[in-house]
C-alpha positions as CSV (number, residue, x, y, z in Angstrom):
1,X,0.0,0.0,0.0
2,X,1.4,3.4,-0.9
3,X,2.7,5.4,2.1
4,X,1.0,8.7,3.0
5,X,3.3,11.8,3.3
6,X,4.3,12.5,6.9
7,X,2.3,15.7,6.9
8,X,-0.8,13.6,6.2
9,X,-0.2,11.1,9.0
10,X,0.3,13.7,11.8
11,X,-2.2,13.9,14.6
12,X,-5.7,14.9,13.6
13,X,-6.4,16.8,16.8
14,X,-5.5,20.1,15.2
15,X,-8.4,19.6,12.7
16,X,-11.0,17.9,14.9
17,X,-14.5,19.3,15.5
18,X,-16.3,18.2,18.6
19,X,-20.1,18.2,18.8
20,X,-21.5,19.9,21.8
21,X,-25.3,20.3,21.1
22,X,-27.8,18.8,18.7
23,X,-31.2,19.7,17.3
24,X,-33.3,17.2,15.2
25,X,-34.6,19.5,12.4
26,X,-36.5,16.8,10.5
27,X,-37.2,13.1,10.8
28,X,-38.5,11.1,7.9
29,X,-38.9,7.4,6.9
30,X,-35.3,7.2,5.5
31,X,-33.4,10.4,6.6
32,X,-32.9,12.6,9.6
33,X,-31.7,16.2,9.3
34,X,-29.6,17.3,12.2
35,X,-28.1,20.6,13.3
36,X,-25.1,20.4,15.6
37,X,-23.2,23.1,17.4
38,X,-19.5,22.1,17.2
39,X,-16.4,23.3,19.0
40,X,-13.7,24.2,16.4
41,X,-9.9,23.6,16.9
42,X,-9.5,27.2,18.0
43,X,-12.2,26.8,20.6
44,X,-14.7,29.0,18.7
45,X,-18.1,27.4,17.7
46,X,-19.9,26.8,14.5
47,X,-23.1,25.1,13.2
48,X,-23.1,22.0,11.1
49,X,-26.3,20.9,9.3
50,X,-26.2,17.4,7.9
51,X,-28.3,14.4,6.9
52,X,-28.1,11.2,9.0
53,X,-28.3,8.2,6.6
54,X,-28.5,4.5,7.6
55,X,-25.8,3.5,5.2
56,X,-25.9,1.5,1.9
57,X,-24.1,-1.1,-0.2
58,X,-23.1,-1.2,-3.8
59,X,-22.4,-4.4,-5.8
60,X,-20.1,-4.8,-8.7
61,X,-21.3,-8.0,-10.4
62,X,-18.9,-9.7,-12.8
63,X,-20.3,-12.4,-15.2
64,X,-18.2,-15.4,-16.2
65,X,-17.7,-13.9,-19.6
66,X,-16.2,-10.7,-18.1
67,X,-19.2,-8.5,-18.6
68,X,-20.6,-6.6,-15.7
69,X,-24.2,-6.0,-14.6
70,X,-25.5,-2.4,-14.6
71,X,-28.9,-0.8,-14.1
72,X,-30.7,2.2,-15.5
73,X,-33.1,4.0,-13.1
74,X,-34.9,7.3,-13.0
75,X,-33.7,9.4,-10.1
76,X,-36.3,12.0,-9.1
77,X,-34.0,14.5,-7.3
78,X,-32.0,15.1,-10.5
79,X,-34.8,14.4,-13.0
80,X,-32.7,11.9,-15.0
81,X,-32.3,8.2,-15.9
82,X,-28.9,7.3,-14.5
83,X,-26.5,4.3,-15.2
84,X,-25.6,2.7,-11.9
85,X,-24.2,-0.4,-10.3
86,X,-26.9,-2.3,-8.2
87,X,-27.2,-0.7,-4.7
88,X,-29.5,-0.3,-1.8
89,X,-29.7,0.9,1.8
90,X,-29.0,-1.1,4.9
91,X,-32.0,-2.1,7.0
92,X,-31.7,-1.5,10.7
93,X,-29.2,-4.0,12.1
94,X,-28.6,-5.7,8.7
95,X,-25.1,-7.0,8.1
96,X,-23.5,-5.4,5.1
97,X,-22.9,-8.6,3.0
98,X,-26.5,-9.8,3.7
99,X,-27.7,-6.5,2.4
100,X,-25.6,-6.8,-0.7
101,X,-26.8,-10.4,-1.4
102,X,-30.4,-9.2,-0.9
103,X,-30.1,-6.2,-3.1
104,X,-28.4,-8.1,-5.9
105,X,-31.1,-10.7,-6.0
106,X,-34.0,-8.3,-5.6
107,X,-32.8,-5.8,-8.3
108,X,-31.2,-8.1,-10.9
109,X,-32.3,-11.7,-10.0
110,X,-28.6,-12.8,-9.8
111,X,-27.2,-14.9,-6.9
112,X,-23.4,-14.9,-6.6
113,X,-21.3,-17.9,-5.6
114,X,-18.4,-15.7,-4.4
115,X,-18.0,-12.3,-2.8
116,X,-15.1,-9.9,-2.1
117,X,-15.1,-6.7,-0.1
118,X,-13.9,-3.7,-2.2
119,X,-13.9,-0.9,0.4
120,X,-16.0,2.0,1.6
121,X,-16.9,5.2,-0.1
122,X,-18.4,8.4,1.4
123,X,-20.4,10.0,-1.5
124,X,-21.4,13.3,0.1
125,X,-19.0,14.1,2.9
126,X,-20.0,17.8,3.4
127,X,-23.6,17.2,4.4
128,X,-24.4,13.5,5.0
129,X,-23.2,10.6,7.1
130,X,-23.9,8.2,4.3
131,X,-21.3,5.5,3.7
132,X,-21.5,2.8,0.9
133,X,-19.9,-0.6,1.3
134,X,-18.6,-1.8,-2.0
135,X,-18.9,-5.6,-2.7
136,X,-17.7,-7.5,-5.8
137,X,-19.7,-10.5,-6.8
138,X,-18.8,-13.3,-9.2
139,X,-20.0,-16.8,-10.2
140,X,-23.4,-15.3,-11.0
141,X,-26.5,-17.5,-11.3
142,X,-29.4,-15.8,-13.1
143,X,-32.8,-15.7,-11.6
144,X,-35.9,-13.6,-11.3
145,X,-35.8,-10.1,-9.8
146,X,-38.3,-9.1,-7.1
147,X,-38.4,-5.3,-7.1
148,X,-39.9,-3.3,-4.3
149,X,-43.3,-1.7,-4.9
150,X,-42.8,1.5,-6.8
151,X,-39.3,0.5,-8.0
152,X,-38.7,0.5,-11.8
153,X,-35.3,-0.2,-13.4
154,X,-33.7,-1.9,-16.4
155,X,-30.9,-4.4,-16.0
156,X,-28.1,-4.5,-18.7
157,X,-24.8,-6.4,-19.1
158,X,-21.9,-4.6,-20.7
159,X,-18.1,-4.9,-21.1
160,X,-16.0,-3.0,-18.5
161,X,-14.4,-0.9,-21.3
162,X,-17.9,0.3,-22.3
163,X,-18.5,1.5,-18.8
164,X,-15.1,3.2,-18.6
165,X,-15.8,5.0,-21.8
166,X,-19.1,6.3,-20.6
167,X,-17.5,7.5,-17.4
168,X,-14.8,9.5,-19.4
169,X,-17.5,10.9,-21.7
170,X,-19.6,12.1,-18.8
171,X,-22.5,9.7,-19.6
172,X,-22.1,8.3,-16.1
173,X,-22.5,10.9,-13.4
174,X,-23.5,8.8,-10.4
175,X,-20.8,9.3,-7.8
176,X,-20.9,5.7,-6.4
177,X,-20.8,4.2,-9.9
178,X,-17.8,6.4,-10.9
179,X,-16.0,5.2,-7.8
180,X,-17.0,1.6,-8.5
181,X,-15.6,1.9,-12.0
182,X,-12.3,3.2,-10.7
183,X,-12.1,0.2,-8.3
184,X,-13.1,-2.3,-11.0
185,X,-10.5,-0.8,-13.4
186,X,-7.8,-1.3,-10.8
187,X,-8.9,-4.9,-10.0
188,X,-8.8,-5.8,-13.7
189,X,-5.4,-4.3,-14.3
190,X,-4.0,-6.0,-11.2
191,X,-3.4,-2.9,-9.1
192,X,-6.0,-4.0,-6.5
193,X,-6.2,-7.5,-5.2
194,X,-9.5,-9.0,-3.9
195,X,-10.0,-11.8,-1.4
196,X,-12.8,-13.9,-2.8
197,X,-14.8,-16.3,-0.7
198,X,-18.1,-18.0,-0.7
199,X,-20.9,-15.9,0.9
200,X,-21.1,-18.2,3.9
201,X,-17.4,-18.3,4.5
202,X,-16.0,-17.2,7.9
203,X,-13.6,-14.4,7.8
204,X,-15.3,-12.2,5.2
205,X,-14.9,-8.5,6.3
206,X,-17.6,-7.0,8.5
207,X,-17.6,-3.3,7.7
208,X,-18.4,-0.7,10.3
209,X,-22.1,0.2,10.4
210,X,-23.9,3.6,10.2
211,X,-22.1,6.5,11.8
212,X,-23.6,9.6,13.6
213,X,-21.1,12.1,15.0
214,X,-21.0,11.7,18.8
215,X,-21.6,14.6,21.1
216,X,-19.1,15.3,23.8
217,X,-21.8,14.4,26.4
218,X,-22.1,10.9,24.7
219,X,-18.6,10.0,25.6
220,X,-18.0,8.0,28.8
């Protein structure tokens, strides 16, 4: 693993912001909007408004012939049909890999014989706690999708180079899919190694769950 410059590995205390008070601005079915008062490194205070998100997974499914599985789905907040890797939010208390297996089956119909953890991405770090666990899947067995009520999407299989070309051309703008394409490219060119294992194998990574910034009063 490449080493970080020494200036990047120094103590983070000089940058840390400590939460000292919190107001719940809005609470919906999926998201909470929070407003925290934080103490800054120079001991002054500021306000941070952000969205608390339960976390999500994204799956990069690789077929035996080397093609990958993608989806097209209308995203209401941006008013566009976007190209994406399969993904979905974590249910309360749901393990990350279990969520990935469920979302892959529900959205595409595929069941994977093997899985590998690809890492974690934080798609909107300035105003959301959302994290996305990235899982690679292979040994795909086709089946029937079972979409949620009100969910509509198209499933497509394409060669990786097609996806990379769309990313470069700006035809893919979804942040998680762009990050996934970067990881996939590095897996295919040998720069990133994956530890593949059956879904029920012991020792598969268990990523950290959802995060909400603690308040100083929350600490023991």
